[in-house]
C-alpha positions, 0 to 999 in steps of 0.5 A: 205533762206530769213529769215536767210539772213535778220537776218545775214545782220541786226545783223551781217554784218551791225554792223561789217561793221560799225566798220571796216568803222570807222577804215579805213575811215578818212575824208570820204575817205577810207585808204586802205594803212593802211592794208599793213602798219599793216600787214608789222609789224613783231609783227603782222606777229608773231601773225598771224603765232602763231594764225594759227599753234596753231589752227591747233595743237589744232584741231588735238589734240582735234580730237585725244582725243575726237573721241574715246569719241564720239565712246564710247558715241555712241555705249556703254551703261553704268551707268551714261552715261547721267550725264557724257555726260552733264558733258563733255559739261559743260566746253564749256559754262564756261567763258574762264577767269574762265577756264583759272584760273582753269587750271592755278591752275593745271599747274602754280606756286603752282598748282597741277603738281608743288606740286607733281612733280615740273613741271610747264606748264603755259606760254607754248604752252602745257597749251594752247593746253590742255585748248583748248581740255578741251573746245572743247571735247564736240563739237566732242563728241556731233556732231560726236557722234550724227550721229555715234549713228544713223549709222546702224552697220550692214553695217560694220558687212556686210563688215566683213562677206565679208572678211574685217578686223575690221579696214578696215571695219571701214575705208571703211564703217563707216569713209566715213559716218562720214566724214561730221560730223567729218569735221563739228566738226573740223571746229567748233573746229578750229574756236574757237581755231583760235579766242581764247582769254581768254585761251591765255591771261591767260595761254600764258603770254606775249609771245603768242597772237592770233588775238582775243587778239591783236584786244582786245589790240588794241581796249580796251588798245591802242584805235587804231581802224585802227589796230583793223579794219585791223586785223578784216578784216584779221580774216574775210578773213581767216575764209571765206577761211577756210569755203569755203574749208570746204564746198567744201570738204563736198559737195564732200563727201555727201552720203545718209545713213541708219539711225536707232534708236540710242537705237538699236546701243548701248550696253555694252562693250564686249571684252578686246579691248572695255573695254580698250577703255572705260577705256581710255576714262574715264581716259582722261575725268577725267584728262582733264575735271573733274580735272579742274572742281574739282579745280574750285569747291574747290576754291569756298569753300576755304574761309578766315577761311577755307572751308565753304559757306561764298562766296556763302552767299555773292552772295545774298547781294548787294555791298554797294559801288555801283559798283555791283547794284544787288545781283550777284545771280540775274545773274542766272535768267538773264542768263536763260531768255536770253538763252531760248530766244536765243535758240528759235531764233537760232533754228528758224534761223538755222533750216530754214537755214539747210532746205534750204541748204538741198533742194538747191545746187549751188555756191550761196547756198555754199556761204550762208553755209559759211556765217552762220559760220562767227560769230564763226570766227569774233571777238566778241569784234567787234560784241559787239562794232558794236551793240552799234554804229549801233542799236541805231536809229529807227527803230532798236533802241535796245540799251536799250532793253533786246532783244539785249543780246539774239540776240547777243547770237543767232548769235553764236548759229545758226552755231551750229544748222546748223552744227548739223542738216545738216549732218542728213538732208543730210543723209536722202534719197531724194527718201523718200520725192519723194515717199511721194510726189507721194502718195499725201503728201504736201511738209509740210507733207512730211517733217513732216513724212519723215524728222522730225523723224530723225531730232527730235534728232538732233534738241534737240542736236542743242538746247542743243548746242545753250542753252549752248553757250548762257549761256557762251557767254561773248565777245559780251555780256559784252558790251551790258548787262546792269549793273542791268541785267548782265549774269553769265559770265559778273558777274564773270568777274566783280567780277574777275576784282575787288581786294580782296579775297571775290570778287575772291571767289564770282567769283569762287562760281558763276562760280560753280553755272553756271557749275551746272545750265549748267549741270542740263539743259543738263541732262534734255535735255539728258533725254528728248532726251532719252525718245523720241528715241522710237518715231523713 
């Protein structure tokens, strides 16, 4: 636990505490009275209420739509499965500004629904909820589906032989086994929707504001650091309470599971029920994921003189005005380089943390488990500002170093590594390790021979999540990425922030490149994972 604790203390707790201290200190004295003053304002109370209930609604809707998809990807084999699995993960890494714009083209004035049926959903809660499903569908599919594909189906079949119906067998046998993975997925979805920023800002209009949006408004627009500090503390406390509840629930439901090779659990759909489920999942993926992505691609080709490659050609040129010192296409290499380093850091820190959580118990360990998830629930704006004001002096003078960006990205990647690996690690029967020790194996060899065959697949899934999150991270990176080394999301945001049809088109073209890079990377990862399943 020492390595992860030091990493989070230096690169998370210290920067966030520094920002909060600047907001609540005046003349060296703490001004805690500001907390009550800010929270007593009706507009802040409205923000808190909306943030909470929309996060619960988004989480429930995402689970309702995505759990059938997790089952299909875990239990069914069909042509194009690897490609489709990579495609459904693409929305998760797209900048929220770009995805919000794509949904606005579908649901807003002049959008697809408006043209076909005269229906507009922009500036409504439904637009926000659907966009949240778009983003978080992959979280449920990959987190729950990863464990579901390794559960031995013969246990459920045995229950049916003993007289249980199909649903009863699933409820009594499979659902309890999936409980920790479902809880982990729900937690991640809730945290992302609780801290939603770009989606709410674009689709919600002035009537809706989450804590993240309000923190940004108080910091960047009003320069009101005391208000921003109070809201950061509220968000921090709310996320901490949710994580504590989650840890308590999961610990009560942990069991040792019989895990098998995923290749032996999947087959072609059989019967009308399975084919209906399979078709329903394909329809939902088409409407909620492929259609918005299709709008994004279409806009990248729709130039001033009709459809063509004008926007893509402009990506290789340098802006003569000096506001964009490098060709926008350079952001592709920057993003890949940063993402690889961030993934390596996240796997190292997250892997150590998951191993520690598996081998130890107690109140301190449960608190450590919750700590690992806090970066998902703390404002990225706060973290980004904190990096700038704290990591600027020896021995950690990193403000001008390129490693600062991967460090910020790894903070968001570590929770995904832990949440993906932990259910599988905890499902391994501890008696297998004890037997290996009795036979003379060292702790390292016992881990290599017992845990690693099962963890290898989860490790690759975790690497995919960490890499995808690093590619699309924007909130903190926008403050610390240098002007001559922008990432893809930062470059897209800069282009969207400049007037003119050419800049907007380049933003759409660069977003399409980001989407293709992500899909290609995830497809390679899927193939590597599939090729190695025979090693179990």
